[in-house]
N, C-alpha and C positions, 0 to 999 in steps of 0.2 A: 504493500500499499504506499501511496505517495506521502512523504512527510514534508508539510509546508514549512517555508522559512518565514518567520514573523516579520512582516514588513509593513502591514496596513491594518486598519480596523475594519471589522465587519460586524453587522448585527446578526445574531443568531437566536432563533425561536426555540424554546425547549418544550417538549411534550409533558409539561407538568403545570401546575396551577399558577401560572404566571401569565399575565396579559401582555406584559412588556417583553420585548426582545433584549438580550444581554449583548454587551460589546466584548469582542475578543480580538486578539492580534492574529493575523493570517496573512498569507501572501496575497498580492493584489489581483490575482487571476480567479479568485473564488467568486463564482457568479451566484446570484440568488437561486435558490433551490438546491444548492450543493449540500449534501449531507455530510456532517462532521461530528467527530467526537471531541468533547470539550470538558474542562474541569468545571465541576459545580460543588463548591465546598470541598469535601475530601474525597469525592468520587468522580468517576468519569461517566458522562452521559452523551447520548446521541442528540443532535438537534439539526435544524436546517438553516442555512444562511437566508436572511429575510430581506424583503424590499423596503428597507427604510434606512435612514442615515444613522451611522453609529454615534454613540456618545463620545465626543472628543475630550471631555474633561475627566472621565473617571480613570482610575488606575485599572489596568486590564491584565489578563493572562492569556497565554497563547493557545490557539487551537492545537489539539494534541494530534489530530489525524483526519485526513480527508478520506471519506469512505468510497470504495469502488462500487458505486451503485448509481443508477440514473437519477438525475436531478428531479426534485419535485416540480412538476410543470407550472408555469405562471398562472393558468387558469385555476388550478387547485390551490395555489398560494392565495389568489384573490378570493376564492371561494371561502377559504378558512378564515381569512379576515372578516369577510361578510357575515358568516354564520356567528362568529364571536360577537360582532356588533349588533346583530339582530336578536340573538338569544341572551345577551349580556353574560355569556360564559367567558372566562378567561381563554384567550387565543391559544394558550398552551394546552388547555383541556380539548379544544377542538383539534389541534395538531396531533394530539394523542389518539384520536380516532383514525388518523392516517399513519402515524409513525410510531412504531413499536420496535425496540432494539432486536427482539428475537426474530422479527420478519426480515432483518437485513443480514443475518448470518449466512455465511456461504455453506452450501450443502456439503456434507461429508463426502470423501472421495468415493466411498462405496454406497452412496445413498440411492435409494430407489428413484428411478426416473419417472416423470409424470409427463404425459403427452398433452400438449396444448395446440390450439388451433386446428386447421384441417377442414373447417366447414366449407363445403362446396356450394358457393352461392349460384352457381350455374345449373345446379341440379334441379330438374323441374319439380314444381310444387303440385299439390293436389288440384283437382278441377274446382274452380270457383264458380259460384252462381253469378248472375249478371250483377246483383246488388254488391256481393262480396268483391267482385273484380273492379267495380267502380270505386269502392273504398281503397282497394289495393293500389289502383292507379293513382289516386290522390295521395296516398302515403309515399309511393315511389317518387312522385314528383316533389313532395315535401323534403324527402331525404336528399334528392338530387340538388336541391337549392343550397345544401350545405350551410345553412344559416339557422339562427335560433327562431324557433317557433313552438307553440304549444297546441296540440291537437287532442280533443276528446273523441275517443272511439267508443260511442255508446251503442251497445247491442244487446238485445234480450239474451237470456241464458240459452245456450245451444245454438247461437247464431253464427258461430264459427270466427269469434273475434281473434282467437290465437292464430288460426290459419291466415287471416288477413294481416295481423301485425308481423308475422314471420316474413311476409313479403317485404316489409319496410326493413326488417333485419337483413334480408337478402340484399336489398338495394344498398344498404350501408357497407356491407361486406364487399360488394363489387366495387365500391369507392376505395377499398383498403382501410376503412375505418374500423374502429372498435365499437362494440355495442354493450350496453348494460341493460339487463332486464331485471327489475326489482319485483319480488314476490312478497306477499304479507306473511306467508307461512312457509317454513323451510320444508315441511313434510310435502308441499305442493310441488317442490322441485322434482320429485320422483317422476310424475307424469309429464311435467314439463320437459324434462331431459329426454324422455322417450320420444315425445313429439318432435323435439328439436333434431334428435338423431335420425328420425324417419325423414325429416325434410331436408337436412344438410349432410347426412352421412357421417357425422362426428358429433360428439357430445360437447356442450360448452363447458368452460370452467365454472366452478360453483364457489360461492363464498357465503359461509354461515358458521354458526358457533360449534357445529358437530364435527368440523374438519380436524384432522390431526395436526399437531405442530408442523410436521414436515409438508403436509398438503397446504397449509396456510403460507408457509414460507415460499414454496415453489410456485404457488399461484400469484402471490403478491409480486415476486420477481418477474413472472411471465407477463402480468399486466403492465408493470413498469417498463419492460422491454418491448411491449407491443406484440409479444407472441401469443398471448390469450386473446383471440379475436372477439369472443363473446363471454360475458360473465352473467350467469344467473345467480342472484343472491338476495339475502335479507337486506334490511335497510342500511347496515353498516357498509355494504359494498358501494355506497355512494361515495365513500371517502377513499376509495382505492386510487392509486396514482396512475391513471390511464395515460398512455403515451399519446393517443390520438382518438379521443372519444367522439363518435359521430352520430349516435343515437341513443336516447334513454327512453325505456319503456317502463311505466309503472302499472303493473297488472293488478286489478281489483283496487283501483285507486281510492275508493271509499273506505278501505279497511283502517279501523282505528289502530291496529297493531303496527301501522307505519309511524306511529308517534313514539318517540323515546321518552320515557316518563321519569327518568332520573339522570344524573350526570348533566351532560349537555342536552337540554330538552329541545329537540327539533322534530319537525314532521318531515319524514323522508319524501313525501309527495311534493310538498312545497319547496323543500331544498333541492329536489330534482329539477324543478323548474329553474331555479337559480343557478344550479351547476351547468344546465344546458345553456343558459345565457352567456355565462362566462367562457365556455368552450365553443360557442357558436354552433350548437348542435340542436336538432329538433328533438322535442320531448312529446312523448305519446302517453296519454293518460287513458286506461282502458277499464270499463266497468259496465255491468248490466244495471247497476243501481248507483249512478254517480252521486257524489256528496253535493250538498247544496252549494258549497263553496265553488267546486268545479262547474257545476250547472250554471251558476250565476255569472262566472267568468265567461262561459261560452255564450250566454244570453247577451251579455254586454259587448261581445265581439273581441274580447281579449284573447280568447282561444278559439281555434277552428273547431268544427264539430262534423263528425261523420256518424251516420246512423246505420245500424243493421236492425231493422225492425221486425224481422221474422227468423224463425228457427231454420237451420240448414236442412235441406233434403225433404222439405214439405211437412216436417213435424210441427204439431201444434203446441201451444203453451199448455201446461197442466191445468185441469179443472180444479178450482179452489173452492172449498166448502168450510163453513164454521160449524163446529159442534158445540152447542150451547150446553155447557156442563150442568147448568141448573135443570135442564130438562132430561138429559141423558147422563146422569152422574155415574162414576165408576163404583164398583162394589166397595163396601166399608174396608179401609185399609189398603185399597188399590188406587191406581192413578190413570188407567186407560179406560176410556169410555167403551161400553159394549159396542157402540157403532164403529169405533175405530178397530176393536178387536175383530169384528165381523168383517171389515174391509180387509184387514190383514190375513184372514183365513181365505177369502176369495182370491187375494193376490198370490198367495203361496200355492193355492190349488191350480193356478195357471202356470206354476213354476216360474213365476216372476219374483223379484226381490222388494222387500219393504224396508223403510228406514224410520226410526223413531228419533226425533230431535229434542233434546232438552239441554239448554245451555247452563248446566250445573254439574261440576265434577263431583266425584265421591258418591257415597251411599246416601247420606242425609245431611242437609245443611244445618241442622239443629238437633241437639240431643238434650233432653230435659228429664228431670226427676218427675215421675208421675205421682209421687207422694206430696212433694212440697213445691214443685215448679222450678227448682233450681236449673239454670241452663249452663252447660259447660262452655266457658269462654276462654279465650287467649289471655294469659296474664300480661302479655307485652303489646296487645293490639285491641282496638275496639272491634272485635269480630268474634263470632261463634266458631267453635271447633267443628270441623266437618268430618263426619265418620267415613272411613275407607275400609270396606270389608276386606280387600286384598292384602292390607298391611299385617294385621288388623289394628289400626290405630285411629285416633282422632287427630286431626291436623289443622293448623292455621294456614290458610292460603296466602297470607300476607308476609309472615315472617318464617314460616317452617316449623315453628314449635309443634310438638306432638306429644301424645301421651296414650297409654292404654286405657280403655274405658274402665273407670274406677268401680270396684265391687260394691262400694258404699258411696251414698251421697254425702259430699263434704258439709252439707248444710244440716240435713236431718238425720243422717247416717242410716237411712233405709237401704236395705240390701237388694241388689239386682233390680233397682227401680228405674234405671235410665231407659228411655225409649227413643227411637228415631222419629223426628218430625219432618215431614216433607220428603220429597224425592230428589235424589241425584241420579246420574245415568247408571250407577252400579245398582240402585234399587229398581230402576226400570228394567235393567238386564234380568234381575232376579224375578220380576213379575213375568217377563217374557218367557223365561225358562219354565215357570209353572204353567203357562198357558200353551206353550209350544214345545214340549219336551223333546220332540223328535226333530226339530229344526235347529240347524246350526246358527248361532248368533255371534256377532263380533262388536265389540265396543271401541269406538274411535274417540279418544280423548287425549289431551296432552300429557296426562299423568299415567296413561296406559300405553301409549305409543311414543316411544322416546327416539325421535330422530327420523331421518329419511329412510334408513334401512328398514326399520319395522313398518313404517308407512307404505313402502313398496311392497312388503310382504302382505300387508293387509289388503292393499289395492288388488294384488294379484289373486288373493283368494276370493275377493268380491267379483272381479272379472271372470274367474273360472267357475262361478256359481257354487263355490264350496260353502258359501254362507248365504242363508236365506233372509235373515234379518240383521240390519246394521243399526246400532244404537250410538248416537254421537252428540258431541257438543259442538261449539262453533267451529271446531276443526273441520267438520264435514260440510261447512257452508262455503268453502273457499275454492271453487274452480274444479272440483273433481268430476271425472266422467265415468259414470257407472251405467253402462248401455242397457242392463237388464233390470234397473231399478224403475218401478212404476208407481209405487205408493210412498208418500212421505206423510208421517203423522207428526204434528208439533204437539208435544205433550202439554206444554204451558205457554200459549201464545201471549199471555198477559205479562210474562216475566220480563222485567226490564222497563215497563211502562211507568212505574211508580218512581218517586224520588225527585230530586232537584235538578237533574241533568237536562239542559236545554235542548240536547239532541237526542233524548231518549226515544221519541217517536220516530225520528229519522233513522236511527241506528236499528230499531226494531224492524221497521219496514225493510231495510236493506238486508239484514241478516235472514229474515224469514223469507223474503222474496228469493234470495240466493239459495237457501235450503230447498225452497219449492222447486227451484230450477234444476235440482238433481234428478227430478222425476220425469220420466218418458223421453223418448226420442221418436224417430220417424214411424217405425213399424209398431210401437207400443205406446199409446198415449198415456199421459201421467195423471195422477189424482193426488191432491193435497188436502188433508184434513187438519183443520186448526182447532184445538181444544181451547175454549175460552169461556170465562164466566161473565164477559162483557162484549159479546159479539157486535154490539152496535158502536164500540169505540172507533173513532176516526182511523186509527191504524189498521184495525182488523178490516174495516170497510174499504180502505185503500188497497189492501192486499186482495181482497175478494174481487175488486173492480179491475185490478191490474193496471190502473192508470196511475203510474208513479209521478208523471209529470204533473198531474193535478195535485198530487199530495205534496210535492216540492213547492208548488205555487201557494198552497195553503200555509206551508211551513214559512215560506218567505213573507207572507202577509202577516204572519204572527211576530216574526222577528224584526221586520223593517222599522216599525215605529219606535222601538226601544233601542235601536242601534246595536242589536245583538248580531254576532257574526252570521253571514259574511258582510252584513250592513254597518258594522261597527268592529272595533278592535277590543280584545280582552287580554289582560295580563294578570296572572294569579301570583300572589306572594304567599308561600307556605313557611310560617315561622314554627320551628319546633325546638323543644328542650326537654331534658329528662325531668326537670322540675316544672310542674304545671304553672306555678306562680311566675316564674321567670318567663315563660313563654307567653303568658297573659300580659305581663308588663311590656315586653318587646313588641308585641302585636299593638297594644294601645298607643306605645310611643310612635310607631309608624303611622297609625291612623290619625294622630294629632297633627301631623305635618303633611298629610296626604295631598296630592295635586288637586287643584279646584279651577273652576272656570267653565265657560260655556262648552258644551260637548264633552265634559269630562266628569266622571262620577266614580267615587270610591265605595265599595260595598263591603261591610264587615267592620272590625274583625269578628269572626265567629269560629266556634270549634269546627274543624273539618269533620265531614261525614265519618271518616275513620280518625276519630279525635286522638286515638293512641295507636302508634304504629312503631313496632320494634323498640318499645319501651320509651318512646318520645311522645310528648304531648304536642299536638299540632293545632295551629290556628291558621285561618285562611283570610286574606284580604284580596278583593277583586277590583282591578282598575278597568273601567269600561269607557271608551271614547268613540267619537264619531270616526267613520272610516278615514276621513281626510286628515286626521291627527295621528301622528306617529307616537307610539307609547314609549319608545326607548329613551328619547331625551327627558320625558317626564319621569320615567323610572330612575335614570341616573341622578337627576337632581334631587328626587325624593329620598332615595337611599343614602345619598351623601350627607343628608341632614341628621341621620340617626346612627350613631356608632353603637353597634350591638355588642353585648357581652360575649366572651368566648364560648360560653355554655350554649349559646343560640345559634342554631343553623338556619340560614335563610335560603330557600330554593325560589328561583324566579322562573315562571312558566309562561312565556309568551305564546299566545294562541293556544290556550289549554284545550285539551280534548276530554280529559278526566277531570271531574270535580270532586274527587275523594280526597 
């Protein structure tokens, strides 16, 4: 490795909690983006030469080593600066999303080799319908412009959106560009990789948390060197150092899992648009149920819009029905309506598959003492412990605390008095086993299926009809293709509609419409049954009508007068401390000097819905402004007025998705 002679000053940004770059001595030829090893205190750390003037007044130490690795591209450095400024996160924390020392290590001499690239863009794709071809032509033209733009590809479930956007991928590859495809769920990469290989004759690179250290290191290097032509990944792939990024695709753009909820709090969909702008690349947002934010941007002409209004191959949309649980209740202690059970029997008799959807992991969401009513809760969080039969333990889904079910109630000391209340997917699976003892069933939930390999195994079993009944959480709502599935039963269509989340209705419509979209294809029409105690609720009526555009218009009409997103801006402050009194004092101190003025409102402070999390008491403040008012300058001026004690942690969430 090259050893520099210290002759000039350079600024180096370090991947730690520093917003400022540090000044070091180095040789004059070090260009911005060069990766270096420098002293920090008593240790050596990796950093990147940054695009800002060095401090000429400070006493400095020399750069220890220039690393033999491609420079971080200018568009990525600009993006890191922008994300830091927008989210109020230290730029070093944002750089840490891109730069980790372990990723820069040279592979061992006898390391396993990984293949990258090889996608054949000239390979003919599948036959497209006239509507699909028109959309594909528009996307090829957009990619050929080699300029920044944003396009919404809005197509009903089963309309062939993937086949259409793969034509845009092919166009980018023909130009010699790299492509990034972001997915909301790493398990989805299984079917995506298979479809990609069928189209291009080679698998893309993948980027997610399940990779081995060697896979991560080699993929990172291949992306930086331009050898990885296509990357399919989770939201963190957005920060990879692409050598020549020419297209970004955000599949299922409406998914809330694109939001990073800790550390640097960013929304990968929105940041993908920004990254596309800085690298002059088109961005494609894909969904059957676009978010109101994206739909409004398209309506205002900020985004282009392409529609695929019909299912491919002549298939019809599934028939949706609401089952009024007040009129056809399940048996005592059960959760499936007799009407749903009868429909499942008919489906299975035709040798077709049925799916039951409940967005609740575990066996039961609540366990209480039938003698005194004591509820088992987490000692570290404001949350009930969830029973898991497979463990068999009760667990907190927020901090991971768990215990075995007590033999005695800690309050009244009654023995064997605890009973489960309400269903999780494990309890539904138990009911299914009693009703259909001779039918193979499979549960798809994130705590049952760990990673893409197990997801691939599950998908193969379903595809081969080794499974008759699928029971799933939100994992099954995201883009799966199950050709023999014709019946979907939603166990609790009302779940998620209560509470103070301004997007609760929107998210429920999106999730249940996506789940419904798993049912039926050309030769086998689908049927969807929604179990509800309030079938006249606007969300249930929107699902039954299938008119999602009208529903979004209603949502917009509700949000517009109060300047709620996307017609205004939000920023949440989450104040937390182990001592509740200190958390309260800090929150009140912030509230006393909150920004004021026309179009600006501060809400709170108030205990967060999860008021205790991992042993810390939490208080929330919410800043709401008109859309034309930037919240970042207000936040910086606000926070500068209140020095917080060391025991207090402050999280700033610009554009919050969760209000927990």
